[in-house]
C-alpha positions in Angstrom: 295.4 252.9 111.9 293.5 255.5 113.2 289.9 256.6 112.4 289.1 259.3 110.5 285.4 260.9 110.6 283.9 262.3 107.8 281.2 265.7 108.1 279.8 266.6 105.1 279.6 270.5 104.9 276.7 272.5 103.8 277.4 275.2 102.1 275.4 277.9 104.3 277.8 277.3 107.3 280.6 277.9 105.0 278.6 280.8 103.5 277.8 281.8 107.3 281.8 281.7 108.3 283.0 283.9 105.5 280.1 286.6 105.9 281.1 288.9 109.0 278.1 291.0 109.1 276.0 287.9 109.1 274.3 286.8 112.7 274.9 283.3 111.8 278.7 284.3 111.3 280.0 283.5 115.0 278.0 280.3 115.2 279.0 279.1 112.0 282.3 279.3 112.6 282.5 277.5 115.5 280.5 275.1 114.6 283.6 274.4 112.0 286.3 274.7 114.2 284.8 272.6 116.5 284.5 269.8 114.1 288.0 270.4 112.3 289.2 268.9 115.6 287.9 265.6 115.3 286.8 265.3 111.5 288.2 265.8 108.3 285.5 268.1 106.3 284.0 267.0 102.8 283.0 269.4 100.4 282.0 268.6 96.6 281.2 270.2 93.8 277.7 271.3 94.5 279.2 272.7 97.2 281.6 274.3 96.1 279.5 276.2 93.2 277.1 277.7 95.6 279.8 278.7 98.4 281.6 280.8 95.1 278.4 281.7 93.3 277.1 283.5 96.6 279.8 285.0 97.8 280.2 286.5 94.7 276.9 287.8 95.1 277.3 289.2 98.3 280.8 290.5 98.2 282.7 290.4 94.7 284.7 288.1 92.5 287.8 288.5 93.9 287.0 288.0 97.3 284.6 284.8 96.4 287.9 283.3 94.6 290.1 283.9 97.1 288.0 282.5 100.0 286.8 280.0 97.7 290.4 278.8 96.8 291.3 279.1 100.6 288.6 276.0 101.6 290.3 274.0 98.4 293.4 274.3 99.7 292.9 274.0 103.4 294.1 270.7 105.0 291.2 270.4 106.9 288.7 270.1 104.1 288.8 267.2 101.2 287.2 267.7 97.8 285.9 265.2 96.0 284.1 264.9 92.7 282.3 261.7 94.4 281.9 259.3 97.1 284.0 256.2 95.1 287.0 258.9 94.5 287.1 260.0 98.0 287.2 256.8 99.6 290.5 256.6 97.2 292.0 260.0 99.0 292.3 257.5 101.7 
């Protein structure tokens, strides 16, 4: 059985990666791509909420919904309500 490395994502990195005119955009995208190669990226309810709220304020309701949905549907990102739920996932 292969060992899976878990990396909890910070909402700011996700937000920066979704807003092209932010100065941190390129660095955030690069970091996420780098981490996704060898890790399972993890988000929880608070992170998803923060991402949706900020993208709604910066972009629009439709874009926030589309981008947050893409995050949750991504094969490189796991969503968990709590750590025990996440452990059961594997």
